[in-house]
VOBA-1610 file (N, C-alpha, C; in pm, whole numbers, padded with zeros to 5 digits, always signed):
BEGIN
Met+00078-00095-00012Met+00007+00013+00041Met+00111+00100-00031Thr+00032+00228-00131Thr+00116+00347-00114Thr+00082+00439-00033Gln+00111+00542+00019Gln+00107+00659+00096Gln-00044+00734+00049Ala-00008+00734-00091Ala-00129+00797-00138Ala-00284+00734-00123Asp-00250+00559-00086Asp-00369+00465-00070Asp-00427+00445+00067Val-00361+00521+00172Val-00384+00543+00315Val-00496+00577+00296Pro-00608+00544+00388Pro-00731+00619+00378Pro-00725+00764+00410Ala-00791+00871+00418Ala-00756+00997+00502Ala-00915+01009+00500Pro-00956+01098+00658Pro-01052+01169+00734Pro-01155+01219+00623Pro-01270+01251+00604Pro-01379+01282+00550Pro-01326+01435+00559Leu-01401+01505+00417Leu-01298+01624+00392Leu-01357+01735+00497Ser-01488+01668+00521Ser-01568+01736+00610Ser-01490+01766+00739Ser-01456+01666+00810Ser-01382+01644+00903Ser-01240+01795+00958Ile-01190+01803+00841Ile-01061+01870+00873Ile-01081+02078+00918Trp-01080+02057+01012Trp-01151+02200+01037Trp-01031+02358+01044Ser-01066+02459+01023Ser-00942+02481+01037Ser-00925+02640+01076Asp-00879+02741+01169Asp-00906+02806+01224Asp-00845+02956+01210Ile-00797+02967+01066Ile-00757+03026+00988Ile-00889+03198+01011Asp-00796+03312+01043Asp-00893+03414+01036Asp-00918+03458+00883Pro-01014+03421+00804Pro-00997+03474+00662Pro-00965+03634+00598Val-00970+03690+00753Val-00925+03852+00670Val-00796+03861+00688Ala-00758+03813+00801Ala-00606+03868+00757Ala-00498+03826+00708Val-00513+03724+00606Val-00469+03674+00482Val-00449+03714+00361Phe-00552+03861+00403Phe-00562+03941+00274Phe-00470+04053+00254Ala-00448+04144+00158Ala-00338+04283+00151Ala-00415+04349+00090Arg-00315+04453+00140Arg-00406+04623+00117Arg-00365+04616-00050Asp-00186+04577-00061Asp-00188+04618-00184Asp-00016+04476-00255Tyr+00042+04472-00365Tyr+00072+04374-00416Tyr+00272+04353-00271Ala+00291+04481-00276Ala+00365+04445-00199Ala+00359+04398-00041Gln+00258+04436+00003Gln+00258+04367+00130Gln+00168+04178+00100Ala+00106+04176-00041Ala+00075+04072-00050Ala+00207+03940-00069Arg+00281+03997-00114Arg+00426+03989-00141Arg+00451+03908-00006Ala+00464+04007+00098Ala+00539+03939+00208Ala+00443+03877+00296Lys+00312+03909+00303Lys+00270+03812+00360Lys+00297+03691+00281Phe+00314+03656+00185Phe+00347+03497+00143Phe+00477+03487+00135Leu+00586+03593+00124Leu+00734+03493+00156Leu+00717+03477+00305Ala+00648+03534+00419Ala+00624+03495+00564Ala+00595+03394+00598Ala+00492+03360+00507Ala+00385+03198+00565Ala+00478+03102+00488Cys+00557+03123+00405Cys+00625+03023+00334Cys+00715+02982+00420Ala+00809+03081+00475Ala+00927+03113+00601Ala+00886+03016+00716Asp+00767+03077+00746Asp+00727+02979+00864Asp+00675+02840+00868Arg+00644+02817+00733Arg+00610+02651+00715Arg+00744+02608+00690Gly+00882+02655+00645Gly+00984+02633+00651Gly+01013+02595+00502Leu+00943+02664+00405Leu+00962+02635+00283Leu+01010+02733+00181Val+01117+02670+00117Val+01213+02720+00034Val+01155+02826-00104Val+01159+02945-00120Val+01102+03019-00223Val+01213+03006-00356Glu+01172+03008-00416Glu+01241+03041-00568Glu+01193+03166-00653Thr+01263+03255-00656Thr+01193+03436-00721Thr+01245+03433-00835His+01173+03502-00890His+01172+03525-01030His+01182+03665-01052Glu+01238+03748-01044Glu+01259+03897-01051Glu+01229+03942-01203His+01129+03990-01219His+01116+04120-01304His+01223+04142-01378Pro+01294+04177-01523Pro+01439+04234-01516Pro+01401+04323-01559Val+01260+04366-01644Val+01260+04566-01645Val+01128+04603-01548Ala+01017+04554-01519Ala+00924+04594-01473Ala+00956+04632-01347Arg+00880+04777-01287Arg+00918+04817-01151Arg+00721+04816-01143Gly+00697+04860-00934Gly+00647+04875-00929Gly+00583+05006-00888Pro+00465+05079-00878Pro+00439+05185-00835Pro+00596+05316-00801Ala+00616+05239-00678Ala+00687+05347-00647Ala+00893+05290-00634Gly+00912+05178-00774Gly+01033+05162-00816Gly+01071+05056-00777Glu+00991+04970-00708Glu+01042+04850-00634Glu+01008+04760-00728Ser+01105+04639-00709Ser+01140+04498-00788Ser+00985+04429-00736Leu+00946+04387-00838Leu+00846+04284-00913Leu+00903+04123-00923Ala+00791+04027-00843Ala+00850+03939-00912Ala+00733+03797-00877Val+00776+03671-00953Val+00699+03562-00927Val+00781+03541-00834Asp+00701+03446-00712Asp+00735+03397-00623Asp+00733+03235-00584Val+00745+03131-00616Val+00732+03015-00591Val+00752+02895-00506Ala+00669+02822-00443Ala+00735+02738-00294Ala+00623+02632-00347Val+00689+02504-00296Val+00659+02375-00296Val+00618+02328-00152Leu+00476+02310-00110Leu+00391+02228-00007Leu+00423+02068+00007Gly+00457+02016+00074Gly+00463+01847+00056Gly+00585+01807-00010Pro+00535+01686+00000Pro+00635+01609-00060Pro+00712+01606-00247Ala+00789+01639-00260Ala+00853+01752-00374Ala+00881+01612-00496Ala+00909+01486-00404Ala+00881+01442-00546Ala+00791+01332-00564Ala+00633+01369-00531Ala+00562+01293-00516Ala+00507+01279-00650Thr+00443+01157-00701Thr+00398+01149-00807Thr+00241+01235-00893Ala+00232+01324-00837Ala+00116+01444-00857Ala+00160+01526-00797Ala+00060+01642-00855Ala+00084+01782-00807Ala-00017+01863-00827Leu-00001+01931-00703Leu-00180+02053-00729Leu-00143+02195-00752Leu-00107+02281-00876Leu-00100+02397-00899Leu-00171+02495-00890Leu-00135+02580-00768Leu-00236+02699-00734Leu-00179+02821-00755Thr-00244+02899-00856Thr-00141+03070-00931Thr-00263+03142-00878Ser-00188+03281-00855Ser-00277+03346-00846Ser-00230+03498-00895Ala-00313+03583-00941Ala-00251+03767-01040Ala-00220+03705-01196Thr-00253+03606-01215Thr-00326+03563-01353Thr-00300+03710-01476His-00459+03767-01377His-00479+03893-01418His-00471+03993-01348Gly-00347+04019-01298Gly-00292+04133-01188Gly-00361+04164-01098Val-00418+04244-01117Val-00535+04339-01018Val-00626+04189-00918Glu-00618+04080-01010Glu-00757+04031-00900Glu-00653+03938-00846Gly-00530+03990-00794Gly-00387+03882-00744Gly-00476+03919-00573Phe-00527+04029-00548Phe-00572+04040-00392Phe-00641+03920-00379Cys-00725+03837-00428Cys-00843+03708-00408Cys-00701+03613-00380Gly-00673+03533-00507Gly-00539+03432-00547Gly-00468+03470-00406Ser-00414+03536-00413Ser-00293+03577-00258Ser-00346+03531-00169Gly-00458+03587-00116Gly-00510+03571+00038Gly-00510+03386+00047Cys-00599+03365-00061Cys-00614+03199-00049Cys-00508+03154-00054Gln-00401+03168-00141Gln-00236+03094-00121Gln-00175+03104+00027Val-00218+03231+00081Val-00149+03268+00192Val-00216+03191+00374Ala-00393+03171+00287Ala-00455+03109+00412Ala-00423+02990+00394Leu-00383+02903+00288Leu-00357+02713+00305Leu-00235+02743+00343Leu-00114+02829+00333Leu+00021+02825+00399Leu-00019+02824+00532Arg-00051+02942+00580Arg-00139+02930+00693Arg-00176+02811+00791Asp-00261+02714+00752Asp-00358+02660+00772Asp-00290+02442+00794Asp-00243+02452+00934Asp-00187+02353+00960Asp-00255+02202+00929Ala-00394+02279+00953Ala-00464+02131+00899Ala-00504+02082+00745Phe-00438+02173+00653Phe-00454+02127+00524Phe-00298+02103+00472Ala-00184+02144+00572Ala-00044+02120+00516Ala-00023+01959+00609Ala-00104+01915+00680Ala-00126+01794+00729Ala-00156+01715+00674Tyr-00317+01740+00589Tyr-00365+01660+00468Tyr-00291+01647+00355Val-00234+01783+00320Val-00110+01687+00221Val-00011+01652+00231Glu+00017+01622+00327Glu+00133+01529+00344Glu+00079+01372+00350Arg-00055+01372+00432Arg-00103+01272+00417Arg-00174+01225+00260Arg-00158+01287+00156Arg-00215+01227+00064Arg-00128+01262-00050Gly+00023+01268+00004Gly+00161+01278-00066Gly+00143+01314-00213Val+00095+01452-00194Val+00103+01567-00335Val+00153+01659-00325Ala+00265+01687-00409Ala+00318+01847-00405Ala+00210+01967-00409Val+00191+02036-00354Val+00127+02191-00368Val+00228+02270-00410Val+00219+02322-00543Val+00306+02420-00585Val+00241+02554-00594Leu+00292+02641-00543Leu+00254+02794-00481Leu+00312+02856-00594Val+00252+02939-00700Val+00279+03042-00782Val+00221+03179-00732His+00320+03281-00663His+00257+03398-00575His+00273+03506-00693Ala+00219+03578-00785Ala+00180+03700-00844Ala+00226+03691-00985Leu+00166+03559-01081Leu+00220+03551-01185Leu+00232+03653-01295Asn+00146+03810-01268Asn+00173+03862-01319Asn+00174+03993-01236Pro+00294+04010-01170Pro+00326+04130-01069Pro+00317+04249-01132Trp+00351+04306-01244Trp+00321+04400-01307Trp+00173+04447-01248Gly+00081+04387-01328Gly-00065+04445-01295Gly-00119+04442-01180Phe-00076+04336-01077Phe-00112+04328-00934Phe-00061+04401-00849Ala+00019+04474-00896Ala+00098+04609-00817Ala+00031+04744-00912His-00012+04737-01024His-00023+04841-01063His-00193+04853-01090Leu-00269+04781-01033Leu-00398+04730-00999Leu-00462+04734-01171Ala-00375+04645-01273Ala-00407+04639-01395Ala-00414+04493-01399Arg-00545+04463-01532Arg-00569+04334-01543Arg-00427+04277-01621Thr-00390+04389-01724Thr-00269+04332-01793Thr-00155+04349-01753Thr-00040+04259-01847Thr+00040+04270-01778Thr+00146+04461-01847Glu+00258+04442-01827Glu+00308+04571-01844Glu+00275+04603-01974Asp+00297+04505-02103Asp+00291+04479-02213Asp+00116+04574-02257Asn+00021+04550-02207Asn-00131+04559-02251Asn-00125+04423-02294Val-00097+04298-02242Val-00142+04178-02281Val-00236+04145-02147Asp-00351+04066-02186Asp-00433+03973-02140Asp-00360+03826-02145Leu-00287+03789-02004Leu-00213+03673-02000Leu-00271+03567-02015Asn-00418+03559-01990Asn-00484+03434-02000Asn-00520+03417-02135Arg-00488+03515-02258Arg-00466+03520-02383Arg-00405+03497-02484Asn-00253+03514-02403Asn-00097+03485-02430Asn-00083+03360-02468Phe-00160+03246-02470Phe-00094+03091-02484Phe-00158+03037-02598Arg-00060+03110-02709Arg-00095+03095-02806Arg-00008+03078-02977Glu-00096+03011-03076Glu+00001+03041-03183Glu-00002+03205-03279Phe+00080+03236-03284Phe+00099+03396-03360Phe+00066+03406-03428Ala+00156+03337-03493Ala+00178+03367-03679Ala+00050+03306-03720Gly-00008+03364-03777Gly-00142+03345-03839Gly-00272+03380-03791Ala-00275+03433-03659Ala-00387+03457-03571Ala-00505+03526-03609Ala-00633+03490-03604Ala-00747+03510-03663Ala-00794+03653-03624Arg-00848+03707-03738Arg-00897+03862-03697Arg-01045+03797-03629Asn-00988+03890-03557Asn-01174+03893-03439Asn-01255+04055-03434Asp-01343+03997-03592Asp-01375+04150-03600Asp-01471+04161-03520Ala-01547+04090-03432Ala-01668+04133-03367Ala-01619+04225-03237Tyr-01474+04199-03177Tyr-01423+04325-03084Tyr-01408+04400-03184Leu-01339+04438-03299Leu-01260+04575-03400Leu-01417+04653-03440Glu-01546+04617-03396Glu-01683+04646-03435Glu-01705+04736-03298Ile-01653+04711-03181Ile-01652+04773-03087Ile-01571+04887-03002His-01433+04843-03055His-01312+04885-03044His-01323+05030-02980Asp-01388+05112-03081Asp-01417+05280-03114Asp-01425+05318-03016Phe-01599+05252-02988Phe-01684+05319-02795Phe-01658+05229-02747Ile-01612+05071-02711Ile-01571+05039-02536Ile-01444+05118-02480Leu-01377+05219-02600Leu-01253+05299-02537Leu-01255+05392-02485Pro-01280+05441-02422Pro-01341+05615-02388Pro-01239+05713-02423Ser-01236+05775-02519Ser-01191+05874-02526Ser-01145+06047-02435Ala-01246+06009-02338Ala-01202+06092-02191Ala-01268+06008-02113Trp-01273+06043-01974Trp-01290+05977-01842Trp-01370+06122-01747Pro-01475+06059-01717Pro-01597+05977-01757Pro-01595+05979-01892Pro-01662+05873-02010Pro-01669+05926-02109Pro-01786+05976-02193Ala-01788+05977-02308Ala-01863+06104-02354Ala-02001+06051-02386Ser-02070+06095-02408Ser-02211+06098-02399Ser-02225+05976-02539Gly-02158+06049-02682Gly-02155+05946-02775Gly-02102+05832-02823Gln-02038+05806-02745Gln-01969+05667-02694Gln-02064+05530-02595Glu-02146+05638-02491Glu-02204+05557-02409Glu-02360+05533-02479Ala-02405+05632-02582Ala-02484+05602-02639Ala-02443+05440-02772Gln-02328+05474-02791Gln-02319+05375-02912Gln-02309+05210-02818Leu-02260+05224-02694Leu-02248+05110-02609Leu-02380+05080-02571Ala-02461+05182-02531Ala-02634+05105-02482Ala-02690+05088-02648Ala-02677+05122-02751Ala-02730+05051-02841Ala-02684+04936-02865Tyr-02569+04897-02892Tyr-02510+04759-02924Tyr-02580+04675-02839Val-02567+04693-02668Val-02625+04611-02615Val-02786+04571-02628Ala-02814+04733-02618Ala-03019+04656-02695Ala-03005+04603-02814Glu-02949+04582-02937Glu-02947+04549-03050Glu-02897+04410-03056Arg-02817+04388-02966Arg-02712+04230-02954Arg-02721+04168-02841Gly-02774+04259-02750Gly-02769+04184-02561Gly-02648+04176-02530Ala-02621+04194-02411Ala-02532+04194-02291Ala-02412+04078-02349Leu-02494+03949-02359Leu-02401+03791-02337Leu-02310+03852-02503Ala-02353+03888-02616Ala-02257+03958-02743Ala-02175+04026-02670Leu-02199+04136-02661Leu-02104+04212-02613Leu-02020+04153-02496Gln-02021+04072-02423Gln-01898+04020-02361Gln-01838+03944-02456Ala-01892+03864-02519Ala-01823+03779-02589Ala-01735+03809-02694Ala-01775+03976-02755Ala-01667+04016-02820Ala-01555+04074-02761Leu-01564+04119-02648Leu-01503+04195-02586Leu-01384+04139-02492Thr-01442+03994-02440Thr-01357+03931-02338Thr-01308+03791-02458Thr-01334+03768-02535Thr-01301+03605-02615Thr-01140+03641-02634Gly-01051+03726-02675Gly-00940+03777-02699Gly-00915+03838-02798Gln-00832+03939-02847Gln-00780+03951-03020Gln-00630+03981-02988Ser-00574+04011-03163Ser-00473+04022-03166Ser-00430+04149-03321Asp-00592+04203-03295Asp-00572+04293-03389Asp-00549+04476-03347Arg-00560+04504-03206Arg-00561+04636-03159Arg-00467+04587-03055Pro-00320+04627-03054Pro-00230+04645-02919Pro-00259+04758-02848Asp-00353+04835-02841Asp-00387+04940-02768Asp-00547+04884-02738Gly-00582+04794-02739Gly-00744+04745-02721Gly-00736+04655-02594Leu-00853+04624-02536Leu-00872+04533-02440Leu-00845+04427-02470Phe-00810+04321-02347Phe-00851+04191-02379Phe-00738+04138-02544Tyr-00641+04220-02548Tyr-00511+04188-02629Tyr-00458+04078-02593Ala-00399+03986-02701Ala-00361+03844-02684Ala-00188+03838-02692Gly-00162+03981-02754Gly+00028+03984-02798Gly+00078+03953-02902Thr+00181+03996-02928Thr+00269+03892-03070Thr+00324+03810-03051Lys+00355+03828-02855Lys+00490+03706-02853Lys+00452+03615-02694Ala+00532+03528-02660Ala+00505+03504-02514Ala+00545+03618-02460Thr+00487+03666-02324Thr+00513+03757-02262Thr+00619+03690-02139Trp+00685+03770-02103Trp+00774+03700-01964Trp+00708+03646-01867Ser+00561+03710-01855Ser+00504+03582-01689Ser+00435+03435-01785Gln+00446+03412-01914Gln+00425+03311-01998Gln+00565+03249-01957Gln+00656+03288-02013Gln+00792+03222-01982Gln+00860+03176-01882Val+00802+03241-01715Val+00784+03210-01632Val+00729+03072-01587Ile+00600+03058-01645Ile+00467+02960-01586Ile+00551+02844-01666Arg+00609+02832-01757Arg+00628+02709-01866Arg+00754+02660-01808Asp+00843+02724-01734Asp+00970+02703-01625Asp+00931+02592-01535Val+00826+02660-01465Val+00785+02622-01334Val+00723+02460-01386Leu+00610+02446-01471Leu+00603+02379-01486Leu+00686+02254-01530Arg+00770+02273-01666Arg+00894+02188-01677Arg+00960+02149-01550Arg+00961+02175-01443Arg+01051+02172-01356Arg+00996+02125-01192His+00859+02137-01267His+00753+02095-01087His+00639+02037-01119Ala+00599+02016-01238Ala+00505+01961-01271Ala+00490+01854-01424Arg+00580+01816-01400Arg+00613+01709-01512Arg+00581+01560-01429Arg+00501+01542-01406Arg+00451+01393-01297Arg+00361+01312-01329Glu+00322+01227-01310Glu+00218+01133-01322Glu+00063+01225-01360Arg+00009+01274-01258Arg-00080+01320-01230Arg-00083+01508-01211Leu-00141+01603-01257Leu-00153+01705-01270Leu-00265+01805-01242Gly-00296+01869-01103Gly-00427+01959-01098Gly-00398+02099-01133Trp-00451+02170-01162Trp-00405+02332-01154Trp-00560+02392-01075Ile-00519+02516-01031Ile-00667+02590-00967Ile-00618+02688-00978Asp-00650+02776-01079Asp-00646+02936-01105Asp-00693+03048-01038Phe-00690+03098-00966Phe-00779+03231-00902Phe-00813+03332-00981His-00933+03349-00993His-00984+03483-01074His-01096+03577-00987Thr-01120+03644-01019Thr-01258+03777-00975Thr-01284+03785-01065Gly-01430+03849-01096Gly-01509+03969-01163Gly-01607+03876-01257Leu-01639+03745-01218Leu-01742+03734-01293Leu-01849+03639-01254Gly-02023+03659-01221Gly-02050+03639-01145Gly-02101+03679-01029Pro-02207+03587-00953Pro-02262+03696-00844Pro-02149+03667-00725Gly-02197+03769-00696Gly-02110+03843-00523Gly-02080+03730-00415Gly-01924+03687-00437Gly-01857+03569-00353Gly-01854+03445-00377His-01950+03407-00488His-02001+03232-00524His-01859+03235-00627Ala-01806+03117-00560Ala-01713+03065-00707Ala-01750+02981-00746Glu-01723+03013-00901Glu-01795+02962-01023Glu-01624+02890-01063Lys-01649+02671-01046Lys-01575+02658-01081Lys-01546+02569-01249Ile-01433+02681-01359Ile-01529+02704-01460Ile-01362+02584-01490Tyr-01410+02525-01592Tyr-01312+02386-01615Tyr-01194+02468-01693Ala-01103+02454-01708Ala-00966+02508-01787Ala-00897+02402-01812Gly-00930+02383-02014Gly-00904+02291-02058Gly-00957+02261-02210Pro-00888+02181-02313Pro-00955+02201-02419Pro-01065+02130-02456Asp-01166+02146-02546Asp-01311+02034-02526Asp-01279+01926-02597Asp-01222+01840-02471Asp-01200+01738-02437Asp-01262+01647-02303Ala-01345+01556-02387Ala-01411+01427-02245Ala-01427+01373-02173Thr-01291+01335-02189Thr-01250+01284-02096Thr-01154+01343-02001Met-01084+01503-02007Met-01039+01576-01931Met-01143+01633-01856Leu-01219+01715-01906Leu-01357+01731-01786Leu-01433+01634-01754Ala-01431+01561-01752Ala-01533+01425-01686Ala-01415+01426-01526Arg-01261+01416-01565Arg-01174+01398-01470Arg-01166+01524-01392Ala-01175+01630-01419Ala-01208+01805-01342Ala-01351+01722-01307Arg-01509+01703-01312Arg-01594+01692-01254Arg-01604+01567-01186Ser-01473+01466-01198Ser-01478+01362-01119Ser-01460+01432-00964Trp-01347+01545-00961Trp-01254+01578-00904Trp-01298+01730-00784Trp-01375+01774-00873Trp-01445+01896-00805Trp-01609+01858-00833Gly-01648+01799-00871Gly-01797+01771-00882Gly-01871+01801-00975Cys-02022+01773-01010Cys-02064+01810-01110Cys-02086+01972-01168Asp-02087+02037-01076Asp-02081+02132-01073Asp-01981+02238-01162Val-01916+02140-01159Val-01772+02190-01269Val-01842+02305-01408Thr-01816+02382-01423Thr-01888+02453-01559Thr-01786+02442-01647Ser-01829+02495-01830Ser-01721+02470-01928Ser-01822+02597-02013Ile-01699+02632-02088Ile-01685+02720-02131Ile-01791+02667-02300Tyr-01737+02538-02326Tyr-01788+02468-02413Tyr-01934+02430-02457Asp-01987+02409-02350Asp-02101+02350-02405Asp-02204+02503-02351Gly-02172+02614-02305Gly-02257+02707-02254Gly-02306+02720-02092Ser-02262+02642-01972Ser-02264+02619-01848Ser-02202+02759-01784Ser-02100+02783-01818Ser-02035+02896-01767Ser-02046+03066-01776Thr-02067+03113-01691Thr-02053+03266-01712Thr-01979+03322-01808Ser-01848+03253-01849Ser-01772+03303-01917Ser-01797+03289-02059Ala-01752+03367-02183Ala-01766+03330-02261Ala-01654+03229-02318Gln-01680+03187-02480Gln-01522+03106-02508Gln-01423+03211-02550Leu-01316+03141-02477Leu-01166+03226-02466Leu-01085+03150-02586Ser-00986+03236-02576Ser-00923+03182-02676Ser-00713+03192-02638Gly-00655+03092-02637Gly-00479+03166-02569Gly-00447+03168-02435Met-00550+03017-02367Met-00559+03006-02218Met-00427+02940-02138Leu-00421+02985-02019Leu-00278+02931-01987Leu-00328+02798-01973Tyr-00385+02695-01938Tyr-00377+02566-01954Tyr-00333+02491-02109Asn-00298+02608-02189Asn-00223+02503-02323Asn-00055+02473-02292Ala-00048+02538-02157Ala+00112+02577-02089Ala+00117+02438-02080Ala+00018+02383-01965Ala+00037+02225-01886Ala+00039+02150-01997Leu-00060+02129-02090Leu-00062+02052-02182Leu+00033+02061-02290Glu+00106+02127-02322Glu+00254+02120-02388Glu+00346+02119-02323Glu+00394+02157-02202Glu+00524+02106-02155Glu+00532+01976-02034Cys+00378+01945-02031Cys+00368+01813-01956Cys+00280+01694-02066Pro+00310+01679-02167Pro+00196+01593-02242Pro+00229+01457-02182Ser+00290+01389-02119Ser+00253+01242-02052Ser+00216+01282-01923Thr+00119+01376-01881Thr+00090+01379-01770Thr-00080+01418-01734Ala-00108+01292-01676Ala-00286+01329-01681Ala-00353+01466-01614Tyr-00386+01547-01684Tyr-00415+01672-01599Tyr-00549+01689-01629Ala-00597+01797-01508Ala-00754+01823-01484Ala-00720+02011-01421Gly-00770+02079-01467Gly-00788+02249-01416Gly-00896+02311-01417Ile-00939+02426-01340Ile-01070+02480-01301Ile-00959+02642-01267Ala-01049+02688-01313Ala-01036+02836-01304Ala-01122+02884-01193Leu-01111+02904-01051Leu-01173+02937-00974Leu-01206+03118-00949Glu-01371+03133-01015Glu-01384+03244-01055Glu-01499+03296-00949Tyr-01418+03406-00883Tyr-01520+03431-00765Tyr-01592+03641-00814Gly-01725+03593-00811Gly-01771+03739-00830Gly-01792+03839-00709Thr-01779+03948-00776Thr-01738+04062-00733Thr-01892+04173-00724Leu-01886+04238-00861Leu-01969+04371-00920Leu-02038+04238-01018Pro-02142+04330-01040Pro-02245+04324-01152Pro-02154+04330-01298Met-02171+04278-01453Met-02083+04288-01513Met-02113+04432-01587Pro-02184+04485-01568Pro-02154+04669-01613Pro-02036+04718-01562Glu-02073+04688-01426Glu-01952+04800-01316Glu-01818+04729-01360Val-01843+04631-01350Val-01672+04512-01418Val-01660+04634-01512Thr-01682+04618-01632Thr-01639+04657-01761Thr-01618+04802-01726Arg-01766+04902-01690Arg-01675+05021-01664Arg-01564+05088-01607Ala-01512+04984-01535Ala-01360+04959-01402Ala-01256+04900-01547Leu-01254+04812-01671Leu-01139+04766-01687Leu-01143+04935-01844Arg-01271+04950-01857Arg-01293+05073-01918Arg-01136+05209-01882Ala-01215+05243-01758Ala-01172+05346-01723Ala-00989+05317-01683Arg-00990+05163-01636Arg-00842+05173-01629Arg-00719+05185-01788His-00818+05121-01849His-00712+05122-01955His-00702+05283-02045Trp-00858+05339-02037Trp-00816+05529-02017Trp-00682+05564-01979Leu-00675+05509-01812Leu-00615+05598-01746Leu-00459+05544-01791Ala-00419+05434-01831Ala-00269+05389-01852Ala-00246+05436-02025Ala-00334+05501-02079Ala-00339+05641-02208Ala-00327+05707-02217His-00328+05770-02086His-00342+05936-02012His-00308+05919-01935Pro-00119+05934-01906Pro-00035+05954-01835Pro-00068+06110-01757Glu-00107+06197-01850Glu-00138+06373-01838Glu-00259+06329-01724Ala-00327+06241-01705Ala-00428+06243-01599Ala-00423+06312-01437Thr-00540+06394-01421Thr-00516+06493-01304Thr-00480+06382-01142Glu-00447+06425-01026Glu-00426+06296-00948Glu-00519+06233-00870Gln-00665+06328-00918Gln-00749+06278-00859Gln-00813+06202-00960Gln-00854+06166-01090Gln-00870+06153-01210Gln-00820+05956-01151Arg-00677+05972-01162Arg-00582+05866-01093Arg-00610+05738-00967Asn-00714+05869-00896Asn-00718+05795-00790Asn-00845+05712-00753Asp-00935+05793-00881Asp-01070+05733-00844Asp-01099+05621-00941Val-01001+05597-01031Val-00999+05531-01158Val-00909+05385-01093Leu-00823+05423-00994Leu-00701+05313-00968Leu-00879+05200-00808Lys-00922+05332-00760Lys-01027+05247-00663Lys-01162+05177-00715Leu-01144+05227-00895Leu-01267+05175-00963Leu-01195+05023-00950Ala-01098+05034-01032Ala-01023+04905-01068Ala-01019+04812-00937Arg-00952+04839-00832Arg-00938+04765-00692Arg-01101+04699-00655Asp-01170+04780-00657Asp-01343+04716-00608Asp-01401+04660-00688Ala-01323+04662-00880Ala-01418+04599-00898Ala-01381+04409-00916Phe-01257+04421-00851Phe-01200+04273-00841Phe-01151+04248-00713Phe-01207+04331-00607Phe-01136+04273-00510Phe-01290+04356-00428Val-01334+04260-00322Val-01439+04325-00247Val-01400+04337-00073Asp-01358+04408-00031Asp-01271+04447+00081Asp-01387+04439+00221Thr-01443+04304+00197Thr-01545+04276+00300Thr-01498+04175+00423Pro-01572+04168+00518Pro-01500+04020+00597Pro-01614+03904+00548Ala-01713+03901+00498Ala-01786+03844+00433Ala-01721+03768+00308Trp-01723+03858+00246Trp-01642+03823+00116Trp-01518+03765+00153Lys-01502+03815+00200Lys-01361+03732+00222Lys-01320+03582+00282Ala-01412+03582+00357Ala-01486+03433+00446Ala-01495+03360+00322Met-01575+03400+00244Met-01619+03297+00108Met-01556+03247+00047Val-01464+03341+00002Val-01336+03326-00079Val-01271+03226+00020Val-01241+03248+00099Val-01081+03143+00147Val-01206+02989+00217Gly-01320+03035+00201Gly-01368+02869+00225Gly-01372+02792+00118Gln-01433+02906+00017Gln-01445+02773-00115Gln-01305+02795-00177Ala-01250+02835-00140Ala-01094+02795-00205Ala-01027+02672-00127Arg-01032+02650+00010Arg-01003+02539+00081Arg-01079+02452+00026Ala-01226+02467+00026Ala-01275+02338-00002Ala-01264+02300-00124Ala-01222+02350-00250Ala-01144+02341-00377Ala-01047+02287-00403Ala-00960+02336-00305Ala-00827+02265-00265Ala-00730+02078-00200Leu-00891+02122-00132Leu-00914+01999-00079Leu-00982+01862-00155Gln-01104+01889-00225Gln-01108+01829-00334Gln-01014+01764-00442Ala-00941+01853-00492Ala-00796+01852-00602Ala-00699+01723-00511Leu-00686+01726-00377Leu-00600+01650-00340Leu-00612+01532-00344Ala-00734+01514-00289Ala-00824+01355-00292Ala-00797+01340-00442Gly-00869+01399-00526Gly-00895+01356-00735Gly-00754+01268-00708Leu-00619+01401-00703Leu-00543+01358-00698Leu-00388+01252-00652Ala-00487+01230-00509Ala-00391+01092-00475Ala-00461+00980-00527Thr-00592+00965-00574Thr-00636+00855-00633Thr-00628+00800-00756Arg-00549+00687-00779Arg-00496+00677-00907Arg-00601+00594-01042Glu-00608+00669-01122Glu-00719+00608-01249Glu-00701+00494-01283Arg-00802+00448-01311Arg-00824+00301-01341Arg-00807+00315-01494Thr-00726+00222-01563Thr-00727+00252-01744Thr-00786+00097-01751
//
């Protein structure tokens, strides 16, 4: 009998006394400090990938920090990533710190014989500057793609000129065009046109880029060194879609029945999919999971994006537009800058005890489910 075959207590009996408010941070610098301190207290070695060029708002260095909890030589690994979309990192970082501070969780990791690889702040520039994008205006979760001959996104090109405001607050004419589009096509059509990903306008929203970003190169390196095992699970923390505080478990993989079935066997039948219309997300392109399939081709993989709701979609879209306007207008007044940055932060992080408690509880449950799934060898 292997360690992975040793019976474990039911998940409902693994209690935690972590304060869900204390694990969250006010900014990137504090989030990184909390993560590093939690790793040190757990006795973990941290590998740091410092950004060679980008810096934080005060000129501070930015980095992706990686730590491994549990047996390093395990045949299975659970990857936990935060801040793929920069400003969404408040949520994911808090979840990572909570799990590191959780003695019961750490003990369960050891019992299940799974290595937990924590990748903190995959897009540190976006986290530090309260932006969803990287320093190159790239949406990292659209950047894992073939760049040569990328398909033209006509739906996005149709909305580009009025979705991006020429002033802030937006001019009435642009708002009228936006309202007319939604009235004629519907909110879901706008969401699909906006969020699918586009390679036509480098100055636009949800831009996929023309080459692999620095962050993409980092996660591929992490996958090659830490994830080439028999089995790999991946939870990527996100915010901004769905009902407030609810964590939608969105399948993160190709349109493959076997992989989707594996994800649902681990995380439950409520795992949604962009391919069958059950998810609040539109169908996307160039997502992170492509790196796992390419770097770990012999590994049995299952992944989800754990997507927490914050504000209604129109408010989140408004915050995205505002933040994009600010990036294009360095001459903005200090008041405009502060107002827009607050809009961006509030759209992706709800700074209340109730929301934080919901976030941590659901993240913990998802991580425990993944550990149980990874420790069970599939019958072939």
